[in-house]
N, C-alpha and C positions, 0 to 999 in steps of 0.2 A: 517672740515667735513670728515666723514668716507668714503674714496674712495673705500672701498671694497664692498660697497652696491651701487646698482643702485639707481638713484633718480627719483622721479616723480616731475616735476615742474608744479604746478597747477596754471593755469592762469584764472582769472575771466574775460571772454571776453564779451564785450558789443556787441549788435546785429549788428551795422553797423560800428561805428568808429574804427580807429586803436586803439590797446591796449596800454594804459599807466596806468596800475593798479598796485596793489601789487602782488608780487610773494610769494607764500607759498611753501616752499620746504619740501617734505615729504620723509621719508625713505620708500622704496618700501616694505620692510618686515613688519614694524610695522604700517605704515599708519599714524604715528604721525608727527605733524609739527616739522621741525628742525630749520627753520629760516624764517623770513619775511623781505623783503626789497622792496624798490621802484623799479619798473620795467623800469628804463631807458634803460637797456640792461641786458641780461642774458647770461651766458656762458654755453654752452652745450658741454660736453666732452664725450669720448668714454664710452658707457654703460648707458648714461643718456637718459631719456625719457621725452618728453615735452607733458604735457596733457593740452588740450584746452577744456574749457567748454563754448560752445556758448549759444545763446538764447534757451529757451525751445522748440521753434517751429523748430525742426529739421526734416529732411526727406531725400528722395532719389534724390531730384532735383539737377541738376548740380550747383555747387557753385565755388567761386574763393578763394583759399588760398593765402594770401599775407603776406610777412614779409620782413624786411630789414635784411641783414646779412653782416658779415665781417669774412673772413677766409682765411688763407694761407695754411691750411691743409684740403681741401674740403672733404665732405663725398662721399662715393662711391655709396650710394643709399639713398632714402628717402621713408619710408614706413608710410602710414597713416592707423591707425586701429580705426574704430568706436567701442565704448564701450557701454555696456548696463548692467543694473542690478548689480550695484556696481563693475564694472570692467570686466564683461564678454566680451571677445573679439569676434567681428563679422568678416565678410569677409574683408580682408585688401586690400588696393589700393596702387599700386606702382606709385610714382611720379618721374619725373626727378629731381635729386638732385641739390642743388646750386653748382656752380663751385668756382674756386679760385677767390677771390676778395680782393684787398688791399684798398678798400674803402667801405663805406656803400652802398650796392647795393640792389635794389628791386628784390625779387624773387616772381613771380606770376605764379600760375599753376591752370588750370581747374581741378576740382575734380568731377568725374562722377562715377556712379556705386555703390554708397553707399547703404547699406540696409536701410529700413525704421525703424523708431522708435529707433534710437540710441540716446545716451544721452551725450556723450563726445567723443573727439577725442584724440588719442595718436599718437605723431610723434616720429618716431625712425630714428635718423640720424646714418647711418653706418659710423662712423668716424675711421680713422686709429689710431693705437697706438700712444698716445701722441698728437693726434689731438684735435682741438676744433673749435667751430663755435659760434660767437656772434650773438644773435637774438634780434631784437626789432621791435616795431610797427606791431605786429601780427594782421591780419585782415581776417575775414571769412565773405564773402558777396556774394550777387547774382552776376551772371556773367554780365559783361558790354557788351552791344551789340557793334559790330564792327562799326566803323565810315567810310563808304566807301569814303566820300569826302576827309577826311584827308589822307586816304591811297592813293587815286588817286593823291592828291597833292604831297605826298612824292615821288611817282613814277616819277612825272614830274620834280623833283628837283635833279635828278642825271642822268648820262648817262649810258646806258647799257654797260656791260663789253666788249661784242664783238665789239661794235662800237669804244670804246676807244682803244682796242687792235689793231684793223685794222688801226686806225689813227696813232698810235705811231709806228707801224711796216712798214708803207707805205713809199715808196720813191717817191718823186715828181720831175718833170723836172725843176722847178724853185725854187728859194730860196731867203729868206730875210736874209741879213748878219748883219744888225744893225738897231736899232731903237733908235734915239737920241732925248730925250725930252729936248728942251731948254725952256727958260722962256716964249716965245711967239710962237715958231714954233716947230713942230715935223718933223724930217728928217729921211726918211726911205731909205735904200740902199739895193740893191740885184742884182740878175742876172736871166735873163730869156732867155738865148741864144738859147735854143732848143724848145722854145714855140712860134709858130706863133701867131700873134695878130688877132683881137684887145684884149689887155690885160688891166686889171683893178686892182687897189689896193683896197681891201675890208677891211672895219673896223668892228671889232667884239668887242663890249664892254665885259668886263670881266664877267659880270653876265650872258651872253648868253651861252647856252650849245652848244657843238660842232656840234650837229645834229639838232639844232633849225632851222626850215626853214626860219625864219626871222632874222637870226643872222647877216647877212651882212647889217648893218644899213646905211653905206655910201659907195660910189664907186668913185674912182678917176682914170681917164684914164692914163695908163702908155705908155711911148714912149721910149723903151730901145735903147741904143746905138748899133752900129754895133756888138760889142762884147757881147751884151746881157745885159750889166750892166745898171742899172737905179738908179736914185736918185730923190726923190720927197719930197718937203716940204709942210706941211699943217698947218693951224692954230691949236694951242694947244687946244683952247676952241671952242666949237660949241654948238648950241642949241639942247637939248634933253628933251623931255617931258615938254617943256616950261621953262627949267632951263639951266644954263650955265654948260655944261658937260666938264670935264677935260679929254682929250684923253690920259693922262698919264695911264689910266686904260684900254686902248684898246689893242687888238691884231690886227695884220695886216697880210693880206694874199693876194697872187697873185691869181687872178681868171680869167677865160674866160667866156664869155656869150655863151650859147647855147639855143637859143630861150628865154624863160622866166627864164631858170635855170642858176645858176652860178656854174661853175665847178672849184673846187680848184686845183691849180697848184703848191702850196707850202704849207708847214706847216704854221700854224698861229704863229706869233712871237710877244712877248712882248717887252717892252722897255728894252734896255741894259744900256743906259747912261741916267742919270737924272740930270738936273740942280739943284745945291745945293745953298741954301741961304748963307751958311758959309763954303765954301770949305776948308778953312784953319783951321777949328775947330780941335783941337788936340784930338787924341784918348785917351780913358781911359787906364791907365797903371796898370797892376797887379804887385804889388811889390813882391808878392810870390803867391803860389797856394792855399792860405788858405781863404776860403769864408764861409759864413753862409747863410743857406736857410731859407726862410719864416720869415725874420727879420722884427721886428716892434719896433720903437724907444721907445714906451711907456712901453714896457715890459723890466724891468730891465735896466733902462738907464745906459749908460756907458759900456755896455757889449762889444761893438766893440773895445773900447780902452783896456779893460781888456784882451780880447782874442787876440788882434792884428790882427783883421779881415781886409782884403784888398778888399773884394768883397761881395756883398749881392744879394739875390733874394728877390723880393717883389711880392706878389700876388695882382692882381687887377681884379675884376669882371667888365668887360667893361660896361655892361648895368647899373651898379650902378651909372654911371656918368650921366645918363639921368634923367630928372625930368619934371614935368608938367609945362607949361608956367605960371600957376597961383601960383606956389610954391614961398614962400618968399625967397628961396635960389636959384631961377632960374637965370641963367646967359646965355643970348642969345649968340649964335655964329653961324657963317655962313660957309658953304662950298658948292661949286658948285652952288651958288645962292640960296640955301635953308637955312632956319633958324631952328636951333635946340636949346634946352635949357639944359644946364649942371647944375648939382648940385654944386653950388659954395663951399659949406662947404666940400663936398667930395673931390673936387679938392684941396682945401687948406690943407686938412688932408694929402694928398699925397705929396703936396709941402713940408710940414714940415718933412715928412719921408725922402725925397730926399735931402733936405737941411742938415739934420742931418748926412746922409751918406756922403755928401760932406765935412763936417767938418773932417772926418776921411780919406779923399781921397779914399773912397771905390767905386769901379766900381759897378754900379747898373744894374741888369738885371730884367726887369719887365715881369712877367708871365701873359699873357693875357688869361682870362677865360670868358666864356659866360654862364650865368645861363640857366638851362634847364626848360623852362616853362611847358613842358609836365609832368615833375616830380611833379609839384604843381598845375596842372590843370589851367594854366594861358596862356596868349599869350605874345609874345615878338616881337618887331620890328626888332631884329637882330639875333634871333635864327633860325637855319635851320628848315624848316617846317616838315622834316622827323624825327626829334629827338623823340626817344621813352622815356617813363618815367623811364626806367631802368638806364639811363645815369645820372651821377652826374652833369656833365656839357654838353653843346651842342656845335656842330659845328656852327659857324656863318652862316647866310644866305648869301651865296656868289653867289646865282643863281637867284636872283630877283633884279630888278632895285632899289626898295625901300630898300631892305635888305642891299645890298652892298653899297648903298649911305649913309645910316644911320650909318652902321658900319664904313665905310671909314671916315665919318665926325668925329666920335669919335677918330679914330686913328690919324687923322690929328690934332685934338684938342690937344691930348696928345703929339704927336711928336713935334709940334710947340712950345708948352708951356715948355716942359722939354728939349728943345735943344736951347733955346734962348741964344744969346751971353751974357756972364756974368752970366748966369744961375740964374736969380733972383728967380726962383721957384724950383731950384734944377735941376739935370740932370739925364736922363735915357740914359745909354750907349748902351744897347742891349735889344732886344724884343724877349722873348721866346713865341712862337706862340702855345698857349694852352698847354695841359699837356698829356704826354705819349700817343701819338696818335696811336701807334701800339696797344694800349688797348683802342681804340676809343669808343667802346661800353660803357665803364665806364666813360671815361674822356672827350671825344669829340664826343658826340653821334649825328649821323645823320641817325639813323635807321640801320637796318641790311643790310649792303652792302658788296659786294666783295671788295677785297683790292684795285683793280684798280679804280672803281668809287669813293671809299672813298678817295684815294689819289688825284683824280681829284678835289674833293672839297677842300681838305686840302691844296694842293699846290696853289690854288687860294688865300686862306687866307694868306699863306706865302708871295706870290707875292704882294698882296695888302699891307701888312705890309711893305715889303721891299721897294716898290715904293714910299710909302708915307714918311717913315722915312728918306730915303736917300735924300729927298728934303731939309732936315734941318741938317742932320749930316752925312757926307760922310763915317764915320767910323762905324755907327750903323749897326748891323746885325740882321736879322730875324733867329731865331734858331728853328730847329725841335726838339721836345722833345720825347724821346724814353725810354722804359723800358730795363731791363736786359735780357728779353726774346729775343734771337738773331736769330739763324738759325731755331730753333724750336719755333713756336708761343706759347704763353701762352695758357690758357684755351680758348675754343671757346667762342665768335667769335673774339679773338685777331688775329693779323696778323703776328707778329714777326718784330723786329726792323730792321733786315737786309733787309727784303723784302720791308719795307717802304723806306729805303735808295736807294735800287735798282730801285724802281718805281719812286722816285723823280728824280733820274738821267735820267731815260727815258724821263720824261716830260721836263726836262731842255735841254736835247739833241735835242728834237724836237722843243720846243717853246722858246728857248733861256735861257742861264744860267744866274744866278744871285748870289750874294755873300752870300748865306745862310750858316749857321753854325750849329753845332750839340750840343744839350743839352742832355746828356745821364745820365741814372740813374743806374749805375752798383752796385746795392745792392748785398749782399751775395746771394747765391743760394736760401736759405731759409731766409726770413726776420727775423725769430725768432732765427736763429743760427748765432752768431757773428764770429765763427771760419771759416772765409772765405777761409783760406788756405786749408781747407778740402773739398772745393766744387768740387765734382766728375763730375758734368755736365758742368764744365767750362774748356774746353780743349783748347789746343794751335793750333787750326785749324779754318779756316774761316767758317766751318760748325758746330762749337761749339753750343750746344743747348742754352747756356747762356753766357753772358759776365758779369763777376763779378770782384772784385779786384784781384782775383786769376789769371785771364787770361786777364787783362786789356791791355796787349800788343797786343792782337788781334784787339782791337778797333783802336789802334794807327796804326797798319799795314794796316788795312782796309782803313782808311782815307787817307793814302798815295798812294793808288791805283790811276792810272791816271784818271779813270772815276769819282773819288770822288773829284778831285782837282778843284779849280776855277782859270782859266787862268794860270795853271801850279803851283799854290801855294796851299799848304795844308790848309784846312779850320780849323778855330779854333774849339776846342772841350772843352766844359765846362761840368764837371761832376756836374750837377746842383741840384741833389737831391740824397743824399747817407748817410747812417748811419748804425750803428751797434746796435743790440738789447742787452739789459741785461735782460734775462728772469725773473730775480728777482733782489733784491739788495744784494744778498749774495756776499762775497768776490770773489768767483770763477767767478760768472757771470760778475761782474764789471771788473775783470781782463781780462776776455776773450773779453769783449766789447772794452776795451782800446787797447788790443793786435791787434784786427781787424783793428783799426784805424792806429796804428803804421805800420802794415803790408801794408795797402793800401797806406799810405803816401810814404813809401819807394819804392813802386812799381811805382807810378806816377811821382816821381821826375825826372827821366831821360827821360821821354816820351815828346818829343818836341811838339806834337800836343795838349797835354792837358794843358790848361792854368790855370784852377782853379778847386778846389774841394769845393762845397758848402755843408757843413754838415747839414743834416736834420735827426731828428728834434732837434731843439735847446733845447727844454724843453719837458720832457715826457708829453704825451697828452692822456687823458682818452678816447678820441674818436677814437684812432687808434687801435682798436681791441685788446687791451691788450698788445701791444708792448710798450717797454720802450727804445726807440731809442735815447732819448735825451742826451745831455751833462749834463743836470741837472735833478734832480728828479721832480716828479709831484708837481705842485704848492700847492696841498692839502695833500702832504705826511704827515703822522701822526708824524713822528720823525724828518724830516729835509726838510721842504717845500723849493722847489727850490734849494735844496742842490746840490753842485757840486760833480760829480762823478769823479773817477780817469781819465776817458776819457777827462773831461773838463780840467784838469791840463796838460794832455798830449797835447791836442789841443792848449792850450795856449803856450806851449813850441815850437811847430812846427814852423819852419821858423825863429827860434832865435838861439842864441849861446847855449841854454839849450837843444836843440832838441836831440842831440846825447845821453846825459846822461839820459834824461827823457824817451827816447825810449828803452834804453838798457835793462831794467828789463823785457821787453816783448819778448826778443829773446828766452829765454828758454821756455816760454809759447808756442811759435810756434814750438820750437824744432830745432832751428838753432843757429849758433854762429856768423853769420855776415849777414847784410842785403843784401850783394851781392849774397848770396845763393838763394834768392827768385826771382831774375831777370831772365826772359826768353830771351835769346839772339839768339836762333836758328831761322831759317827762318820759317815763318808762311804762310801756303798755304791753 
């Protein structure tokens, strides 16, 4: 295509449904068709114009413009120009442009103020030099009326920021030091030396909000000793809503009565110790730091052995395990006295995956995802009610009894099945709780929330996972998943990964620590540029805007800080999704891609907190916005389908006797003579 000419992308748009039609690309100057192709997605670059031809009945009434997009180089503006009389431009309208998105994201904007009697619309994306945006599913439709009941429900499903801030900042006269969950009893210890009685121990189920007036569901009278210490044991199970409720999921708080009110005298505290079915279960061992992300055994069988992989991540959409009782694949299971139905065939498919991983002694980390019903106009028993359709996935519903019970039942089903002694169904060693939660608007959507209310929801999901899986595997960890956006948040409404870790530490300081771990994604500064050693916004300071392979030592130093440790020990760090793009398949691009991996590998080898690097993506994927991050080429590549790139051969050699010789050719690409030159050893502050 002649890139010296601007293009008009002419789309025949149906009246209501999203667009999946043919695209006819025209030269702006000649107006003649240049190419026609199926509109699965289109690429818009700097200087391109997108023309939409809606239904003939157009006018000035407000409408909604919607499309899905994917871009790592977002436009600075979006201008909508109505056209008439074979291209005459009328009064234009400025719209908020799409932001940075590393997944297909919905962009929806109200369009008002158009002149009457226009015939088509022209979209002008103000893209930076070298930038591009992928567009699909364009829709031009009447405005949807707001749904106040849904909005009200969303507001009731989170706690106000000021309420949480006050709670986490407050000092109380009493304290709870431990909550020990045994097989039949729960034992709570604490101190109330400066608080005159009568005192009570209040129980707050995890799904109750901190300011819910009915949050204290049971009370037990406390009788502290002379020094103020107390210890009380209660049955682990009790009746709730007609079912057998497991108090494993409750918080405990010292309160005093003042009339009909209950006055909190301590922070609420979750369980710290949990009785385990198999306390001697051995931990999974990483033989080296080489892992593979998004692995599936049915794609290129034998790849783990060929590459020498020691760890894998596997994605699982949790609600895909549920099915109707009438389904022929329904498998009933119970939790807390309630019966649910799992899809037997889906479970068996994951069994086969984990059993295949076990043949290669690979440590398995399962990524827990929740589909977003709002995105598809559906409902879900486990998705957060505030989730907006812009999110690819949703936060689980951890703020209603039915939501947390159903989600917890599925977690319990998985943890029990994939931790059984002898591992007849395979084993899951670790549990990555959702995806890139500092980019929660895209990956763990619970609506537009400030960082603190969002973390309140997310840390419940982490704790729920932790408490359930530790019943079956004492070595299992719940991992928080974060992007490379560090001290500087990514595009609004992202939070920044450092902020998420700081907030998580505040919650654990107040409500009790647990052995969470970190799943970080230190991609290069630009996902499109593999030369990560040139990342200018990855500095060797704790206030670095990003953490990439270039400054990965910052993450290691941060996780060694006292407030990040668990009982004095540094927490495990898995780099659970990382890769390097080859902008094309030219020799230079492929060399730069492999050099990025050689650079990153030699950076992480001496870092003791980092246990594994999971390479993503294994195979180039057409749905990743034009990226070619894979170790292998596209499956439908015209010249070499699934072909191995130079980075595949490098990755195969890493961790073996061939590592030094295979990495050496990339030293001059980076501009160094020794891998020691890239290591940062100065203090990081």
